[in-house]
Every structure is written in structure tokens, then in C-alpha cells.
C-alpha positions in Angstrom: 2.9 12.2 8.6 5.6 14.9 8.8 7.7 16.2 6.0 11.3 17.4 6.5 13.2 18.6 3.4 11.1 16.6 1.1 11.4 13.3 3.0 8.2 11.6 4.2 8.6 10.6 7.8 6.1 8.2 9.2 5.4 7.8 12.9 4.4 4.4 14.0 2.0 5.0 17.0 3.0 2.4 19.4 4.1 4.3 22.5 5.9 6.6 19.9 8.6 3.9 19.2 9.7 4.7 15.6 10.2 7.2 12.9 10.4 5.6 9.5 12.0 7.8 6.9 10.6 7.1 3.5 9.7 3.7 2.2 12.0 1.5 0.1 14.2 4.4 -1.2 16.9 2.0 -2.4 14.9 -0.5 -4.4 16.4 -1.2 -7.7 13.1 -2.0 -9.4 11.8 1.5 -9.2 13.4 4.9 -9.8 10.7 7.0 -8.2 13.0 8.1 -5.3 16.2 8.0 -7.3 16.8 11.7 -7.1 16.7 11.5 -3.2 18.7 8.3 -2.7 22.0 10.0 -2.1 20.5 12.0 0.8 18.7 9.4 2.7 21.6 8.3 4.9 22.2 12.0 5.6 18.6 12.5 6.6 18.7 9.4 8.7 21.7 10.9 10.6 20.2 14.4 11.1 16.9 13.1 12.3 18.6 10.6 14.7 20.7 13.5 16.1 17.7 15.7 16.5 15.7 13.2 18.4 18.8 12.4 20.6 18.5 15.9 22.2 14.8 15.9 22.8 13.3 15.6 26.3 12.3 12.2 27.6 10.4 10.2 26.4 10.8 11.6 22.9 14.5 11.0 22.9 13.7 7.3 23.1 12.2 7.2 19.6 14.3 5.2 17.1 14.7 6.2 13.5 15.1 3.8 10.7 14.4 3.3 6.9 12.3 0.4 5.6 14.0 -1.6 2.8 12.7 -3.7 0.0 14.0 -7.3 -0.4 15.8 -6.3 -3.6 18.5 -4.5 -1.6 19.9 -8.1 -1.3 21.5 -9.9 -4.3 19.0 -12.0 -6.3 19.0 -15.7 -7.1 20.4 -17.0 -3.8 19.6 -20.7 -3.1 20.2 -20.5 0.7 20.0 -17.6 3.2 23.7 -18.0 4.1 24.5 -16.8 0.5 22.8 -13.5 1.1 24.6 -10.2 0.6 23.7 -6.6 -0.3 23.7 -6.0 -4.0 26.4 -3.9 -5.4 24.3 -0.9 -6.4 23.3 -0.2 -2.8 26.0 -1.9 -0.7 28.0 1.2 0.3 24.7 3.0 1.1 23.6 0.1 3.3 26.9 0.1 5.2 26.5 3.9 5.9 23.1 3.3 7.2 24.0 0.4 9.2 26.7 2.5 11.1 24.1 5.1 12.0 21.6 2.5 13.2 24.2 0.6 15.2 25.4 3.9 16.9 21.8 4.9 17.8 20.5 1.4 18.8 17.8 1.6 16.1 16.5 -1.5 14.3 17.1 -2.4 10.7 13.7 -2.2 9.0 12.7 -4.5 6.1 9.5 -5.2 4.1 8.8 -8.8 3.1 6.3 -9.8 0.5 6.1 -13.6 0.6 3.8 -13.6 -2.6 6.4 -11.7 -4.6 9.3 -13.8 -3.3 7.6 -17.0 -4.3 7.3 -15.7 -7.9 10.8 -14.2 -8.2 12.6 -17.3 -6.8 10.5 -19.9 -8.6 9.4 -21.5 -5.3 6.3 -23.8 -5.2 3.2 -22.1 -3.8 3.1 -24.3 -0.7 6.5 -22.8 0.4 4.6 -19.6 1.0 2.6 -20.9 3.8 3.6 -21.8 7.4 1.5 -25.1 7.2 3.5 -26.2 4.1 1.8 -29.4 2.9 4.5 -30.2 0.3 7.8 -32.0 0.7 9.7 -28.9 -0.6 12.4 -27.8 1.9 15.6 -25.8 1.7 18.6 -27.1 3.7 21.2 -24.5 4.7 23.8 -26.2 6.9 22.1 -27.3 10.1 19.0 -25.1 9.3 15.9 -26.2 7.4 13.6 -23.8 5.8 9.9 -24.8 5.3 8.5 -21.3 4.3 9.5 -18.3 2.4 9.1 -15.8 5.2 11.9 -17.5 7.3 14.0 -17.7 4.2 13.8 -14.0 3.4 14.0 -12.9 7.1 17.2 -15.0 7.6 18.7 -13.7 4.4 18.7 -10.3 5.9 20.1 -11.6 9.1 23.0 -13.3 7.2 23.7 -10.1 5.2 23.9 -8.1 8.4 26.2 -10.7 9.9 28.6 -10.6 7.0 29.4 -7.0 7.8 29.5 -7.3 11.6 26.0 -6.0 12.3 24.5 -9.2 13.5 23.6 -7.5 16.8 21.1 -5.2 15.1 17.4 -5.8 15.8 15.4 -6.7 12.7 11.8 -5.5 12.3 9.4 -6.2 9.6 7.6 -3.0 8.7 5.4 -4.6 6.0 4.2 -8.2 5.6 1.1 -9.5 4.1 -0.6 -11.4 1.3 -2.7 -9.9 -1.6 -6.3 -11.0 -2.4 -6.3 -10.1 -6.1 -4.1 -9.1 -9.1 -2.6 -12.6 -9.7 -3.6 -16.1 -9.9 -2.1 -17.0 -6.4 -3.7 -13.8 -4.9 -7.1 -14.5 -3.5 -9.2 -14.5 -0.3 -8.4 -18.1 0.4 -4.6 -17.9 0.1 -4.5 -14.5 2.0 -6.5 -16.0 4.9 -4.2 -19.1 5.0 -1.1 -16.9 5.0 -2.3 -14.7 7.8 -3.6 -17.6 10.0 -0.2 -19.2 9.9 1.8 -16.0 10.3 -0.2 -14.8 13.3 0.2 -18.2 15.0 4.0 -18.1 14.4 4.1 -14.6 15.9 2.1 -15.5 19.0 4.2 -18.6 19.7 7.4 -16.7 19.5 9.0 -19.3 17.3 11.5 -17.1 15.7 13.4 -18.3 12.6 16.2 -20.9 12.1 18.9 -18.4 12.8 17.0 -16.7 15.6 15.1 -19.6 17.2 12.7 -18.5 20.1 13.4 -14.8 19.4 10.2 -12.8 19.1 9.6 -11.2 15.7 8.3 -7.7 15.5 6.2 -7.3 12.4 3.4 -5.0 11.1 0.7 -6.2 8.8 0.5 -4.7 5.3 -2.2 -3.4 4.8 -5.5 -2.4 6.4 -7.1 -1.3 3.2 -6.3 -1.7 -0.6 -4.3 1.1 -2.3 -5.7 1.6 -5.7 -3.2 4.1 -6.7 0.0 2.1 -5.6 2.7 2.0 -8.2 2.6 -1.5 -9.9 6.0 -1.4 -11.6 8.0 -3.1 -8.9 5.5 -5.7 -7.5 2.8 -6.0 -10.2 -1.0 -5.5 -10.0 -1.3 -7.5 -6.8 0.4 -4.7 -4.8 -2.8 -2.8 -4.9 -4.8 -5.6 -3.1 -3.0 -6.1 0.2 -5.8 -4.8 2.4 -7.5 -7.1 4.9 -10.6 -4.8 4.5 -12.2 -3.9 1.3 -12.8 -0.3 0.1 -16.1 -0.2 2.0 -14.5 -1.2 5.3 -15.8 -4.8 5.2 -13.5 -7.6 6.2 -12.3 -9.7 3.3 -12.0 -12.8 5.4 -12.3 -14.0 9.0 -9.2 -13.5 11.1 -8.3 -13.6 14.8 -6.0 -10.6 15.3 -5.9 -11.3 19.1 -3.7 -14.3 18.3 -5.2 -16.0 21.1 -7.1 -18.7 19.2 -10.5 -17.3 20.1 -13.1 -19.0 17.9 -15.4 -16.0 18.1 -12.7 -13.5 17.3 -13.1 -11.7 14.0 -12.4 -8.5 12.1 -15.0 -5.8 12.9 -16.7 -4.1 9.9 -16.4 -0.3 9.7 -19.6 1.6 10.5 -21.1 4.6 8.8 -19.9 3.9 5.3 -22.4 5.1 2.8 -22.2 4.4 -1.0 -23.1 7.0 -3.6 -26.4 6.8 -5.5 -26.9 3.7 -7.7 -25.5 5.0 -10.9 -22.9 3.3 -13.1 -21.0 4.1 -16.2 -20.8 1.5 -19.0 -19.9 1.1 -22.7 -22.6 2.6 -24.9 -23.1 -0.2 -27.3 -25.4 1.9 -29.4 -22.9 4.7 -30.1 -22.5 5.1 -33.9 -19.6 7.5 -33.7 -16.9 6.7 -36.3 -18.2 3.2 -36.7 -15.4 2.4 -39.1 -12.6 2.7 -36.4 -15.0 2.1 -33.5 -12.8 -0.6 -31.9 -9.6 1.3 -31.9 -11.4 4.4 -30.6 -12.9 2.5 -27.7 -9.6 1.0 -26.8 -8.1 4.5 -26.7 -10.8 5.5 -24.2 -10.3 2.2 -22.3 -6.6 3.0 -22.0 -7.3 6.5 -20.8 -9.6 5.3 -18.1 -7.1 2.7 -16.8 -4.1 5.1 -17.0 -5.6 7.2 -14.3 -7.4 4.6 -12.2 -7.3 1.0 -10.9 -7.8 -1.7 -13.5 -5.6 -4.2 -11.8 -8.5 -6.7 -11.4 -8.6 -7.0 -15.2 -5.0 -8.2 -15.5 -4.1 -11.8 -16.4 -4.6 -14.1 -13.4 -6.7 -11.5 -11.6 -10.3 -12.0 -10.5 -11.9 -10.3 -13.6 -9.4 -11.4 -16.2 -12.0 -13.4 -18.1 -14.4 -10.6 -19.0 -15.5 -9.9 -22.5 -14.4 -7.0 -24.5 -17.5 -5.1 -23.6 -17.1 -6.1 -19.9 -13.5 -4.9 -19.8 -14.4 -1.5 -21.2 -17.4 -1.0 -19.1 -15.5 -2.0 -15.9 -12.8 0.6 -16.8 -15.3 3.2 -17.6 -17.1 2.7 -14.3 -13.8 2.8 -12.2 -13.0 6.2 -13.7 -16.6 7.4 -13.3 -16.8 6.4 -9.6 -13.4 7.9 -8.9 -14.6 11.2 -10.2 -17.6 11.0 -7.7 -20.1 10.3 -10.5 -19.8 13.7 -12.2 -21.7 13.3 -15.4 -18.8 14.5 -17.7 -16.7 11.6 -16.4 -18.9 9.2 -18.3 -18.5 10.8 -21.6 -15.5 9.1 -23.2 -16.0 10.7 -26.6 -19.6 9.5 -26.7 -18.9 5.9 -25.9 -19.9 6.0 -22.2 -23.4 6.0 -20.8 -24.8 6.3 -17.3 -27.2 3.6 -16.1 -29.3 3.1 -13.0 -29.4 -0.6 -13.4 -26.5 -2.5 -11.8 -24.3 -4.0 -14.6 -22.6 -6.6 -12.2 -24.8 -9.5 -13.2 -24.6 -8.7 -16.9 -20.8 -8.7 -17.1 -20.2 -11.3 -14.2 -18.2 -9.1 -12.0 -18.8 -6.6 -9.3 -19.2 -3.0 -10.5 -18.5 -0.9 -7.4 -20.1 2.4 -6.2 -17.9 5.0 -4.8 -18.1 5.8 -1.1 -20.2 9.0 -0.5 -17.8 11.8 0.2 -18.6 15.1 2.0 -15.9 16.9 0.2 -17.6 17.5 -3.1 -21.0 18.6 -4.5 -22.1 18.7 -8.1 -24.5 21.6 -8.2 -26.8 19.6 -10.4 -29.7 17.2 -10.1 -30.2 15.2 -7.1 -26.6 15.1 -6.2 -26.6 18.9 -5.7 -29.5 18.4 -3.2 -27.7 15.6 -1.3 -24.4 17.4 -0.8 -25.4 21.1 -1.0 -24.2 21.9 2.5 -20.7 20.5 2.2 -18.9 23.7 1.1 -17.4 22.5 -2.2 -18.2 22.7 -5.9 -17.5 20.4 -8.8 -16.8 22.3 -11.9 -17.5 20.6 -15.2 -16.2 22.2 -18.3 -18.4 22.6 -21.5 -16.7 20.0 -23.6 -17.4 17.2 -21.1 -14.1 15.5 -21.6 -13.1 13.1 -18.7 -9.8 14.9 -18.3 -11.6 18.3 -17.8 -13.5 17.5 -14.7 -12.0 19.5 -11.8 -13.0 19.8 -8.2 -12.6 23.2 -6.7 -13.0 23.6 -3.0 -15.0 26.7 -2.0 -12.6 27.8 0.7 -11.3 31.3 1.1 -7.8 31.7 -0.4 -6.8 33.7 2.6 -7.6 30.7 4.8 -5.6 28.4 2.6 -2.5 30.6 2.7 -2.8 31.1 6.4 -3.2 27.5 7.4 0.5 26.6 7.2 1.4 29.6 9.4 -1.3 28.7 11.9 -0.1 25.1 12.1 3.5 26.2 12.5 2.6 28.5 15.3 0.7 25.8 17.1 3.6 23.4 16.8 6.1 26.1 18.1 3.9 26.8 21.1 3.7 23.1 21.8 7.4 22.6 21.8 7.9 25.7 24.0 5.3 24.3 26.4 7.2 20.9 26.6 10.5 22.6 27.3 9.1 24.9 30.0 7.4 21.9 31.7 10.7 19.9 31.7 12.6 22.9 33.1 10.1 23.2 36.0 
């Protein structure tokens, strides 16, 4: 990942084909990037021009910006009705002109799970082996799944403004495994099996029949800190692997129909010691307001960590009060690498060596062992004493006061950017000299 003037630029490593500037900067459901929106088309222009003058093969890299589905107007009944919404229409036209002049593709993210919910489509319409009678007729075209519906909606919008010649690539597409009643391992596997078959057969869409679709699966692993405001809790569960690098389901990514093909588990993943944090049911503190005080600690734990599995319709939405609180406490505790102070919660938390998963009817995870931190206390200090970092725990033991301080020389920290910049400049000089010769 590179950073130019505050913009994140992602390089998709496939023969160095694309730079993607930001991600969904023009979505109307989130204002995270609102302060930068006016400058994205400018950034696109400058980066495109910069690459144009680079030596081959770098000047062949194409630059684009991934867009969320909500850059289109909502509530359409047929793809032919699609248009860019008024909030971003002019920005889209500016971007389309730049993409058209450089031969770059128009990049979109498609979330079939979200599209089903927002449009009120039946669940079966999400899958390529749609077993229902639900169809959408749009002139001579018939739509049997929501992916084709959304994809061709973008195609229609581009054609309305004379940019139907632009290539369309799907930079994110997938199905979540948790966070909603429709999001589970079974539905995710069904979606991916149908999607990969469609891609392998070069079926295209009703508006682009037989035209290969270029798409990138979202995502390899879950993102437990992903903003949920736009897509809900399920957005944190799009990984085809779990947090320990284990496949969530069987899937043939070769797209060759091999019966023995499957996702390969990651190797060398080691869990931290068997220690969990749960609600201390024996705590007698402020018994009069005990429930409200516990809820306050529960809220604090979930504000800074991933409690999306506890939401309505998610896999752990049926836990008891004690189970909900214990799960939240443990998520926070594990995220802090099992520092003792992270299980204090004003006296309502306690550390246990017995796995609480069976007690509460859900999986209480252990954090993956990290070589970045040591605790300087107990057996953990012995395990990680050679890693070169120290966890500092303040005296009052409040969860918010746990800080991790790397034991690295300040001089080295300050010098690192200059060293990296020098290496980059030398590399550019070397490439230029080689081309001249």
C-alpha cells in the first residue's frame, strides 16, 4: 500500500495491472471520506498522468476508483432504469472522462447479500442456481440473480452517458458467513460455487452475453474492525478463512470442477494460552445498580471490538445476558493480548482457565499468538521475553489504560522513513539508467 497526499492507493498484484485509489469514496451511506471527496477525481487525474510517463511496463498500469452500489439511484425495478444518483453524478462524469481517455476500467463493488435486503428481493434471487420462480423481465433480458441485476445496472448507467465502451471490473464480490440471518457458511458456499462456475464458463450477463467478467473475491479473512454503518454487522464476516487461517467451507478456487480441490489451511498459526475473560457473577460491587453498571462495561467492550456475532440474526444472537457480557469481555481481553488489566471491567470481569464455550453455547476464541508484545509478567513474560516489546499496564487496571509500547530506539523510528525514501529513490534511478542503456 502506498500513500500519496493522504489517499490510499492499492496495487493489485496481477502482473502490476491496476492502482486502485481509495475504496468507495463517493458512497452516500458513510461520511468517512467526505472531506476528501472533492479531490478524488483530481488525484485520479494526477496519478494517471504520472504513470503515463513511466517506463514500460509500468506505464501500462491502469488507475481507477472502486465504487459502492449506492452511487446509483435506489429503488429501480429494472437495470435499464439505472442512473447515477444526483449527489455524485457530476463527480462520476468527471471520473468517467478520465478513465475513458486513459483506457482504464470502471471499478465497482457488488454485495449481493446487501442488494437482496435493500431491494426486498427473495433470498433465492441471490444465487445463480435460483430455485424460485422469481425473475425480472427487462425488455428482451431476463434476470435470474441479483449479481447480474446490479452488474447490468452499472452497464446501463454508463451507456446513458456515452461510456458504454468502458470495461467494468468487480473489485469486491462475496457473501458473508455471519452477522445476519441470511449470512452463514451454507449460503456463502452456495453463492461462491455458483459464482465461480459462472466466471469459469464466461457466461457474461444479459447485457454482455459471453463477455468474460473480471472479478475479485472479497475477502480472504474477516475484518473485525470494518465500519458497520453502511452494510451492517455482516460486513465484518466476508472472509473465506476464519481468523486462525482455517477454511470456513470447501471451495474449488481452480474453477475446474476438481472434486479433490479445496482451500488449504494456513500453517504455523499458534493460539495464545488457554485463558479467557468472563463475567464475574460473584462480584458484589454496587449490587443495587449492578445490571446498569455491567451494561456500561459491556458497551465499552463492544465499542472498541467486534461484537457483531451478537447482533439480531447473527450466530450468537440467542445468548443469555451473562453469555452476551462474557463474550464481549473476552473479545476485548483477547484483542489486548490477554493483558490481565484488560479483564478488570470495574471488578466485573474475571480470568478463567476453563473454556467457557460449552457453558454459554458459543465459541469463545483465543487470540493468535503475536510476537509483537510481551507482558513482563508470569508465564507470558517467559514465552515472549525475546520479542523486543513491552506491555505497560497502568496501576488502576482500567481496560482503557492498557498500552503497548514497542522497545525500539526512537532514533530508528525517526530514521525509518528517510531510509525507505532513499531506497525508493535509488530504485527509480536504477530503473531509469537501465532503460537509457
